[in-house]
N, C-alpha and C positions, 0 to 999 in steps of 0.2 A: 537499711536505706532502700527505699522503693525504687524499682527499676523504671526509668523514664520511658515513655512510649517511643517506639521507633518512628521517625519522621522520614518520609521519602522526599528528599530535596532535589529531585531530578528535573530540572527545567528543560533538559534536552537529552540527547543520547549519551548514555554512560556505559552501556554494555552493547556496543554495536554488533549487529548481525547483518551480514551481507547476503542477500539473495542474488547469487550470480547466475545469470542466464547466459549460456554460451551461444555464439553464432551458430554452432552446429545444432543446438537445440532449436533455435529459431528457424533455421533452414529446413530442419527435419520435422518441424511442427510437433516437437516432442514435449507436449504439455504434461504427459504422465510423469516424466522424469522430474520436472519442476515441482509439480504438486506432491510427488512422493517425498521430496526433501522437506516440504513444509509440514507434514503430518506430525513431526516430532514436537513442534511448538504447541500443539494442542494435547500432547500425551499426558501431561500432568498439570495439576492446578498451579504448582510452583513455576513451571516453565511458562505457562500462559500468562502468569502475572509478571514474572521477571522480564519477559521479552516484549511486553506491551509497549508499543511505540518505539521499538529499538531497531527495526529492520529497514535496511536501505536496499532499494531495488537497483541492480546494476545489470545492464545488458552489455556483454563483453564481445570483443572481436570486430568491432566496427570503427576502431580508432583511425584506420586509414581511409575510411569512407567519408567523403566530404559532407554528406548529408547529416542532419540531426536525426536522432533515433526515431522521433515521431514522424519523420518524412520517409521512413523505410516501411513499405507495406507489409513485409513479413514480420517485422517487429510489432507493428500495430496489431496484426492478426493474432500473434501469440499472446500479447498482453490482453487483448479482448477476451481470448479464451481463458486466460488465467483469472481475470476478474470474474468471469461467469462461473468458473469451476471452484474458486477459492474465495468466498465472500468475507473472509476474516482479515483481509488486507487492511481495513480501517482500524482494526485493533492492533495489528503488528507493525505496519509501516510507520516510520517516524514522521514527525511533523516539522522537521527542521531542514530537510533537504528537498530535492525535486522528485522524490519517489512517487508521491501521490499525484503531483502535477503530471508526470510522465504517464502514469497509468491512466488517469482520467482523460488526458489529451488523446491517447490512443483509443480509448473506449468511446468517448463522447464527441470526438471531433467529427465534423462532417465535410469539411474542406481543409485540405492540407496545402498551404500556400508556398511551402518551401522555407528554408532557413529557420525551421522550428515554429513558424507562424501557423496557428490553427484556428479555424472558426468552429466554435463549439455549438452543439445542438442541445438546447435547454432540456428537451425531453430525455435525451440520452444521459445527460448529466444527472438529472433527477432519478432516473432508473438505476444508474451506477451507485449513487448515494444511498438510495433506498436499500440496495443489496449490501452496501458497505456498512451502513448503520444496523441493518438486520444481522449481519455477521458479528459486529461488535456486541450487539445486545445478546446474541446467542452465546458468545463466550462468557459474558458477565453472568448470564442466567445459569449456564452449565456449571460454573465454578463458584457461584455465589459471591462474586466480587462486589465491593461497596458501590452503591449508587452514586455517591459524590465523585468517584473517579470516572465513572461512565459519563457523567455530566461534563467533567473537565475535559475528557478526551473528545467528546462530541463537539464541545465549543471550540476546541483546538482545530478539529477537522474543518469546521465551518470557517474559521479564521484563515486557515491555509487556502481554502477555495476563494475567499474574498480577496486575499492578497494577490492571488493568481488571476483575478478577474473572471473566475469561473462560477461565482455565486450571484 
């Protein structure tokens, strides 16, 4: 009997990975600690494939702060630095929670109105997306992943941005 091809039926997150950024890391501007934890996801072809679209971004330690994360200047600064230093976020961040929205709001917001309201700068959004798509393409090229999956993930990212009113 012939073995049937393996089908990936993952419409959402099935093997969640949490990128936990602590308040201490935010306040110390410790980007190196955050980026060092991310290197493992690009270590092997198998890991880069397994964890595509599986990462949730969490900034911890602000539960008692009445502000939304995007309203905290130190959080915005660290996430801007993360986006610039690690362009692979579009490959790894999941498309079902607010991880991408939080990152891009911090990176591309130009006015922060409080209570999580952000006015986005279209040029900053375009720049962040160019880096994100570039990082996603680099992962696919490096490991020879299938083009149809790159197209699916790219369309999903655009859909997330449209739903968030960022596209």
